[in-house]
C-alpha positions in Angstrom: -104.2 31.9 -43.1 -106.8 29.2 -43.9 -105.9 26.2 -46.0 -107.9 23.5 -47.6 -106.3 20.2 -48.1 -107.6 17.5 -50.6 -106.6 13.9 -50.6 -107.7 11.3 -53.2 -104.5 9.6 -54.2 -106.1 6.0 -53.8 -109.3 4.9 -52.1 -109.6 7.3 -49.0 -111.5 10.8 -49.8 -110.3 13.3 -47.1 -110.6 16.9 -46.7 -109.3 19.2 -44.1 -109.2 23.0 -43.4 -106.6 24.4 -41.2 -105.8 27.6 -39.7 -102.3 28.9 -39.6 -102.1 31.7 -36.9 -99.6 34.4 -36.8 -97.9 32.7 -33.9 -97.2 29.8 -36.1 -99.8 27.5 -34.6 -101.6 24.9 -36.7 -105.2 24.7 -36.0 -107.5 22.0 -37.5 -110.9 23.5 -38.1 -112.2 20.5 -39.6 -111.1 17.0 -40.8 -113.4 14.9 -42.7 -112.7 11.4 -44.4 -114.4 8.4 -46.2 -112.7 5.2 -46.5 -113.4 3.2 -49.6 -112.4 -0.2 -47.8 -116.0 -1.4 -47.4 -116.7 -0.7 -51.0 -113.6 -2.4 -52.3 -113.5 -5.3 -49.8 -115.4 -7.7 -51.9 -113.0 -7.1 -54.8 -110.1 -8.0 -52.7 -108.0 -4.8 -53.1 -108.1 -1.6 -54.8 -110.1 -1.3 -58.1 -109.1 2.2 -59.7 -111.8 3.1 -61.6 -114.4 2.1 -58.6 -112.3 4.2 -56.3 -112.5 7.1 -58.8 -116.2 6.9 -59.0 -116.3 6.6 -55.0 -114.4 9.8 -54.8 -116.7 11.5 -57.4 -119.7 10.7 -55.3 -118.2 11.5 -51.9 -116.4 14.7 -52.5 -119.2 17.3 -52.8 -121.1 16.0 -49.6 -117.8 15.9 -47.6 -116.8 19.4 -49.0 -120.1 20.9 -47.8 -119.6 19.3 -44.3 -115.9 20.3 -44.0 -116.7 23.8 -44.7 -119.7 23.9 -42.3 -117.8 22.3 -39.4 -115.1 24.7 -39.8 -117.6 27.7 -39.9 -115.5 28.8 -43.1 -116.6 29.9 -46.3 -114.9 28.7 -49.7 -114.0 32.3 -50.3 -112.2 32.6 -47.1 -109.7 29.9 -48.1 -106.3 31.4 -48.8 -104.5 28.4 -50.2 -105.5 25.0 -51.6 -103.1 21.9 -51.2 -104.2 19.1 -53.4 -102.4 15.6 -53.8 -101.0 15.5 -57.4 -98.6 12.6 -57.1 -98.2 9.8 -56.7 -101.3 7.8 -56.9 -103.9 6.4 -59.3 -104.8 8.6 -62.2 -108.6 8.6 -62.0 -108.7 9.4 -58.1 -106.0 12.2 -58.5 -107.9 13.7 -61.3 -111.2 13.7 -59.1 -109.5 15.6 -56.4 -107.5 18.1 -58.8 -110.8 19.1 -60.6 -112.6 19.7 -57.2 -109.5 22.0 -56.2 -109.5 23.8 -59.6 -113.0 24.5 -59.4 -112.9 26.4 -56.2 -109.5 27.8 -57.2 -111.0 29.4 -60.2 -114.4 30.4 -58.6 -112.6 32.4 -56.0 -109.0 32.9 -57.5 -107.6 30.9 -54.6 -103.7 30.0 -55.0 -103.6 26.2 -55.5 -100.4 24.0 -54.9 -99.8 20.3 -55.9 -98.6 18.1 -53.1 -96.5 15.0 -53.2 -98.4 12.9 -50.6 -95.3 10.8 -49.8 -93.6 13.9 -48.5 -96.9 14.9 -46.8 -96.7 11.6 -44.8 -93.7 12.4 -43.1 -94.0 16.1 -42.6 -97.3 15.2 -40.6 -95.0 14.7 -37.9 -95.1 18.4 -37.1 -98.9 18.3 -36.5 -98.3 16.9 -33.1 -94.6 17.3 -32.5 -91.6 19.4 -33.3 -88.8 17.8 -34.9 -85.7 19.6 -36.2 -84.2 19.3 -39.6 -82.4 17.2 -40.8 -84.0 13.9 -40.0 -84.2 10.5 -41.5 -87.6 9.5 -42.6 -89.3 6.0 -43.2 -92.6 5.9 -45.3 -94.4 2.5 -44.9 -97.8 2.2 -46.7 -99.7 0.0 -48.8 -97.9 1.4 -52.2 -94.7 2.6 -50.8 -91.6 1.8 -48.7 -88.9 4.6 -48.8 -86.1 5.7 -46.8 -85.6 9.6 -47.1 -83.3 12.3 -45.7 -85.3 15.4 -44.9 -83.2 18.5 -44.9 -86.3 20.9 -45.2 -89.9 20.8 -46.3 -88.5 21.5 -49.9 -85.2 19.5 -49.7 -86.0 15.9 -49.4 -83.8 13.0 -50.9 -84.5 9.4 -51.3 -82.0 7.1 -49.7 -83.5 3.8 -50.9 -86.8 2.2 -51.4 -88.4 -1.3 -52.0 -87.5 -2.8 -55.3 -90.7 -4.7 -55.7 -93.5 -4.7 -53.3 -94.4 -2.2 -50.3 -94.6 -3.4 -46.8 -98.2 -2.6 -46.8 -98.7 -4.6 -50.0 -97.1 -7.6 -48.3 -99.3 -7.3 -45.3 -102.5 -7.2 -47.5 -101.5 -9.9 -49.8 -100.3 -12.0 -47.0 -103.5 -11.8 -45.3 -105.4 -12.8 -48.5 -103.2 -15.9 -48.8 -104.1 -16.6 -45.1 -107.9 -16.2 -45.9 -108.3 -13.1 -43.7 -109.7 -10.9 -46.3 -109.0 -7.2 -47.2 -107.6 -5.2 -45.8 -105.4 -7.4 -43.8 -102.7 -5.2 -42.1 -104.6 -4.2 -38.9 -106.1 -7.9 -38.5 -102.8 -9.5 -38.9 -101.3 -6.9 -36.1 -104.5 -8.1 -34.0 -104.0 -11.8 -34.3 -100.2 -11.4 -34.0 -100.4 -10.1 -30.5 -101.7 -13.6 -29.6 -99.0 -15.4 -31.6 -95.4 -16.3 -31.2 -93.1 -14.5 -33.6 -90.5 -17.0 -33.6 -92.7 -20.1 -34.3 -92.0 -20.0 -38.1 -89.3 -18.7 -40.0 -89.7 -16.2 -43.1 -86.9 -14.7 -45.1 -85.8 -11.2 -45.2 -85.4 -9.8 -48.8 -82.1 -8.3 -50.0 -80.4 -9.6 -46.7 -77.3 -7.7 -47.1 -76.2 -5.4 -44.4 -74.8 -2.9 -47.0 -77.8 -2.5 -49.2 -80.5 0.0 -48.0 -83.0 -1.2 -50.5 -85.9 -3.3 -49.5 -87.8 -6.4 -51.2 -91.0 -8.0 -49.9 -91.9 -10.2 -53.0 -89.9 -13.2 -51.9 -91.5 -13.0 -48.4 -95.0 -13.5 -50.2 -93.8 -16.3 -52.2 -92.5 -18.0 -49.0 -95.8 -17.5 -47.3 -97.5 -19.0 -50.1 -95.1 -22.1 -50.4 -95.6 -22.6 -46.5 -99.5 -22.5 -46.9 -99.3 -25.1 -49.7 -97.2 -27.2 -47.7 -99.4 -26.8 -44.5 -103.0 -26.8 -45.8 -104.4 -27.5 -42.4 -103.6 -24.2 -41.3 -106.7 -21.9 -42.2 -108.0 -18.5 -41.0 -109.9 -20.0 -38.1 -107.0 -22.5 -37.2 -105.3 -22.0 -33.6 -102.0 -21.7 -35.6 -103.0 -18.7 -37.4 -102.0 -16.4 -34.6 -98.4 -17.8 -34.8 -98.4 -17.5 -38.4 -99.4 -13.7 -38.4 -96.8 -13.0 -35.6 -94.2 -14.8 -37.6 -94.9 -13.3 -41.0 -95.3 -9.9 -39.4 -91.9 -10.2 -37.5 -90.3 -10.8 -40.9 -91.6 -7.7 -42.4 -90.7 -5.6 -39.3 -87.2 -7.2 -38.9 -86.4 -6.1 -42.5 -87.6 -2.6 -41.9 -85.5 -2.5 -38.8 -82.4 -3.8 -40.5 -82.6 -1.4 -43.4 -83.3 1.5 -41.1 -80.0 0.8 -39.5 -78.3 0.8 -43.0 -80.1 3.8 -44.2 -78.8 5.6 -40.8 -75.3 4.5 -41.4 -75.4 5.8 -45.0 -76.4 9.2 -43.9 -73.5 9.1 -41.4 -75.3 11.3 -38.9 -77.2 10.6 -35.6 -80.5 11.9 -36.9 -84.0 11.5 -35.5 -85.8 8.9 -37.3 -89.5 9.7 -38.2 -92.0 7.1 -39.4 -95.0 7.8 -41.3 -97.6 6.0 -43.7 -100.3 3.6 -42.8 -98.2 0.8 -41.7 -96.7 3.1 -39.1 -99.9 2.3 -37.1 -98.5 -1.4 -36.6 -97.9 -2.1 -32.9 -95.0 -4.3 -33.4 -93.3 -2.0 -35.7 -93.6 0.9 -33.1 -92.4 -1.5 -30.2 -89.3 -2.9 -32.2 -88.4 0.6 -33.3 -88.7 2.1 -30.0 -86.4 -0.5 -28.6 -83.9 0.0 -31.3 -83.6 3.5 -31.9 -83.0 6.2 -29.4 -84.6 8.8 -31.4 -87.6 7.7 -33.3 -90.8 9.3 -33.7 -94.2 8.2 -35.2 -96.5 10.2 -37.0 -99.9 10.1 -35.0 -102.1 7.1 -35.9 -105.0 9.4 -37.2 -102.4 11.2 -39.4 -100.5 7.9 -40.8 -103.2 7.0 -43.5 -103.8 9.2 -46.3 -105.5 12.2 -44.9 -106.5 15.7 -45.8 -104.8 17.3 -42.6 -101.2 16.1 -44.0 -101.9 17.6 -47.5 -103.2 21.0 -46.0 -100.2 21.3 -43.8 -97.5 20.3 -46.4 -99.2 22.6 -48.9 -98.7 25.4 -46.5 -95.1 24.5 -46.0 -94.6 24.7 -49.7 -96.9 27.6 -50.4 -94.4 29.7 -52.4 -94.8 27.0 -55.2 -98.7 27.9 -55.5 -99.9 29.1 -58.7 -103.3 31.3 -59.3 -104.8 29.7 -61.9 -104.0 25.9 -62.0 -105.0 24.6 -65.5 -101.6 23.3 -66.2 -100.8 21.4 -62.8 -99.5 18.0 -63.6 -100.5 14.6 -62.4 -97.9 11.8 -61.9 -100.0 8.5 -61.6 -96.7 6.4 -60.8 -97.9 4.1 -58.0 -94.5 3.2 -56.5 -91.6 5.8 -57.0 -91.1 9.4 -57.1 -88.8 11.6 -59.5 -85.5 10.2 -60.1 -84.1 13.5 -59.2 -85.3 13.1 -55.8 -83.0 10.0 -55.1 -79.6 10.5 -53.3 -76.7 9.6 -55.7 -74.0 7.4 -54.6 
């Protein structure tokens, strides 16, 4: 079964064609992405209208290249998975319209994909993890703990009450004068620094509260820089500052992961996905503190078409033939209230 995945929830345009074989193997025939980071760097972050226009310009040539690389024609596609939530409305509409066009031309079934769930289930592209498992999504727009009982039964345990971990990295880097995006650069600089040099707070520092908060951390960094104006992006102290700031984010995630694990009351595997899951310090600390931790492969951590195609395959029973009425949800932070575990 050949599946096309289309991901345009934010600034990355990504397409993937996979082949699901009778022996249940997933073969990636083509996987092509274009990042809008360079175009958006001068703005210091995501500009939804610019991101949407960039998707519009890139989708057609990338689509052509994806089909050529896979040696597949559009009429051979048996299912289309497309991100419909959450994300930015303009980018989501761009990807959905591309999916609907192919679907209507070739009468291909189409399924709307929650790209947060796809982030976690991307673990199955490289590893076999049994259900249930505890999932942690850490990205620029989301930080969530979830209990995953099956591809179609995923419940939210807790989330950030304000900013996401990835946003804390990017906004922190901007305050330090490192530019955008800053997550990878902070990780790189932090390897040369002392994570205990400076002290930064952990939001909602309560051993019984599974929710996270990063807005206070950003404020504390701003105050620190105001009180230490000599520390600049090219100062020797910047490595220690990056290491200490990063340590506060990773420590908060570690602490809340233990709280979430206690809440599910099971010794479950822990799966970590999302763009921030590429962070080297996060991987090291979690591997030291959790016996059954699994990280999504770095190439599948950021928004990508492979995870959308794969998750679309897992929920193929929800596909419809003519998708005029597929709904979009442009909520940038949370998913549906019904997806939360009640306590």
